N, C-alpha and C positions, 0 to 999 in steps of 0.2 A: 834198894827198894825199887821195884819195877812198877810201871803203870799197868793198870788193868786194861783189858781190851776195850771195855766201855769208855774209859777215860781217853784212850788213844783215839777212838772214833770221834768222841766229842771234840777233842783237840784238833783233829783233822778237819772236822766240819767247821770249827771256828776259824781255822787257818784258811779254808776255802772261802768263807764269808769275808774275811779280812782282805783277801786278794781280790775278790769281786768288788768290794767297796773301793779298794785302791784304783781299780780300772774305771769304775764309775766316776770317781773324783777326777781322774785324769781327763775323761771325756768332758766333764763339767768345766774344768779349767781350760780346755781347748776351746769350748764354745764361748766361755767368758772372754778369752783372748780375741776371738773373732769379733765378738760384739764390741769390745774396746777399740779394735782397729777401725771398725765401721763408724763408731761414734766419733773417733778422732778425725776420720775423713769427712764426716758430716759437719763437724765443727769448723774445719778448714773451709769447706764450701760455704757455710753460713757466714763466716767472717768475710770471705771474698765477695759474696753476693749482697750481704745486708750491711755489715758494719763499715766496710771500706767505702762504699758509695755515700753512706750517711756522713762519714767524716769529711769526705771531699765536698759534699753539698754544704755542710756547715761552714767549712772554710770559705767556699765561694760566696755564700750568702751573708755571713757575718764578719769574718775576720778580714777578708780582702777589702770590702767597702770601708771598714773601719781604718784600715791602713791608708787607703786613699784619702779618707777624710783627715787622717792624722798628718799627712803630707801637706794638705791644704791649710791645716791649722798652723803649722810651723811658718807658713808664708804670710799668714794673716796678721793683723794688728794684735798687739799683746792683750788688749782689752777684750777682743772677741775670742781669743784663744781659750780663755777660761770658760766662756759660754759654750764653745764648740766641744771642749772636753767633757763638760758636764752634760750637754744635751745629746751629743752624737757618739763619742767614743765609749763612754762608760756603759750606756745601754747595749751597744754592740758587743762589748766584752762580756757583759752579763749574759747576753744571749749565747755567746760562744761557750761560756762556762756552763750554762744550763744544758746546752747541746752536748758538751763533753760529758757532763754528769749522766745524761740520758744514754749516751753511747756506752759509758762504763756500766750503767745499770743493765743494759742489754747484754754486754759481755759477761757480767756477773750472773745474769739469769741463765745464759747458755751454759756457763760453767756449772751452775747449781744443778741444772737438768742432767748434764753429763755425769756428774758425781752421783746423782740419785739413780740413774739408770745403769751405770756401770762404774763402780768405784775405781777400777784400774784405769779406765779411760780418762777420768779426771786427774789421776796421778800423772799419767803420761802427758796430758795437756799442760799441767803445772810445770812439769820438768821441761817441756819444750818452750814454754813462755819464759822460764827462768834463763834458758840458754839464749833466747832472743834478747832478753833484757841485758844480759852481760855483754852482748856484742856491741852495744851502743858505746861510742867513744867520746861523745861530747854532747852539748846541748843541740837540740834540733832546730829546724827553721822556725817552728812555732814559738819556741822559747825566745829566740833572738828577736822575733817580730814583737812579741809581747813586751820584752824588756825595752825595745826601741820606742814603742808607743808610750810606755810608762815614763821614759826619760823625757820624751817630747812634752807629755802632759805636765810633768813636774817643772820643766823649764818654762812652760807657758804660765803656770800658776805663780812661779817665782818672779817672772817678769811683771806680771800683773800686780803682785804685791809690792814690788819695787816701785812701779809707777804710782801706786796708791800712796805709799809712805815717803816718797822722796820730798825733799825740801825745795820748794819753788818760790823764791821771793817775789817774783812778778805776779803771782796769784793773790798775794795778800795786800789789801789796801788798808792802811792805818787810819783810824778815826782822827779828826782834827782835835788835837789836845791844846789846851791853853798854854801859853808860854809861861815860864817860871817867873818872870818879872812882872807879869800882869797880876793885879790884885783883884781881878774880877770886875773892874770898872768897864763901862760901856765904851765901845770904840769911838774914837774921835773922828769927826768928819772934816 
């Protein structure tokens, strides 16, 4: 069974339209790739110009003074160690935590914008960040510093608790109790 001329023309037109659509899709994909590359470049620049300095400033403003105070606390008397940790170190660490959360929020906001504007750019950024995360071989300096401050704080609290609950016989003065042989009579002069 052969096709009629009319069917052949229609099939030929359909084939031409399909080829034209294919070329248009290739152009769109090329443009999307260039947009994704530009978005990735802009994300790198934004990270370098905005996120990096904020992290450095947060370290200098909050973490470094907290560490310096932590060193002073270890040299201080055990009673004041508990007060220093409560008054100085914990608020500084809370500030660092809040700043870290704000940095993460900024990074997540940038990532969300990239995914919204160019889905492929977001995927490439995720792939690149996964590669960077896998390169880490151990805990960073911030982790070690936070653990050190925590150990110092725990040692100060433990020492203060030990000082509070230790038995010190010199501190207790016993009330005068009547002797067993006395029957409650008045003392003789």
